[in-house]
N, C-alpha and C positions, 0 to 999 in steps of 0.2 A: 555592691553597686551603685550609685548615688540615687534618687530615686527619677528627678531629672536628667542623666546622663542616658543617651540612647547607645545602644552598641551597634556598631556597623558591621554591617556584611562582608563578608569574606569578598575582597576584589573578584577572584574566581572562584568556581568550586572545583572541588580537587578532580574532577572529569572532564571540565573543560581545560585545567589544565594541565590535565595529561597527554589529551587531544593535541592541545597549540604546542607544548613540548615536544611534540612524536614520542612519547615514549614506548616502551611496547604496551602496556596497558591502555595504552590511544589509542591507537593502532590497532588493538583487540576490539574498542568500543568503536570502532567506525566499522572494521568489518564485520561487526556484529549487526549491524545497520543494515551493511551493502548485502549481508545473507539474506537478510529476512525481505528487505524488495525485492532480491534476484528470487526466494523461493513465490513472493506475489505475483512476480511478472511471471515467474516459469507456472506457475497455479492456472493465472489466466490463459497462457498461451493454450494447455493441455487443451482447457474445458472447449478451447476454440479450435482446435484441433479436431477432437473429436465431436465438436457439432458440425464443422466445417466439412470434416474428413469422412462423415460416415453418411452425409447426404449420398453422393455417390453410388457408394453401396447399399442405399435404402432405395432409390430408383432403379439400380438395378434389378433388386428383388423384387420389386412392387410392380413394375414394368410400368406402367402411367401413362396417359395418353400425355403428348408431346408436349401439350402445349398447356391449357390453365392450370392445372395442378401443381406443373414444377414451379411454373410463375408463381404461382401464389402460395407453395413453400416455401421458395428461394425469395420473397418480396415479402410476405406478413410473415410466416413465420418466425423467420430470423432473424429479424433486428430486432426484435423486442426480447430475443434472447443474448443477440450480441450487444445491447443495450445493459442488462442484467450482469452478464460477464465484466464489461467492463467499469459498470456500478462496483461492482461487487473491487474491485483493482482496486481502484484509485481511495475505495475508505481504507482498504489494509493498508495504501502504501502509504493513506495519510495518517492511520492510525502509528504505524510504524515509528514515522518522524516526529510523532507526536511524544510518543513513549524515548524517544532519545532527545528529543530536545528537554523532555524533564529530564531526562538525566544528568544533561551534564548545562542546565543552566540553574540559578539559586533561586528558590521557591520565591522570595520576597521579590524577584525579578520574574517570573512567571507569570505570558500572557493569559489574561483570561479565555475559559477553554471556547471554546469555539459555541454559537447556538444552533438548536436540532432546527431544522427546515422544515 
């Protein structure tokens, strides 16, 4: 190859063309993404169900005074845990999408990695 000549990147990476052409392999790629997103969602839902579902059992076993303690637990203790569950889900979903995007994009076209906050 001459020194001044540039190699043109392929128009589509094989994975991208497999998905665009709706081949069996392309469907497998998309199904894998959907499965990983479903797994992340089900994990978040399970954590949420365990958190919220065990509160009535906890309140029945402890039998606290009906007022301030229950509201303090519901109003102050639950929301940070809900936020952590949601944050973990969003992080996992974004990672799944980034992995999939990395699979189907050409390395020359790949966007810069997101900066950490």
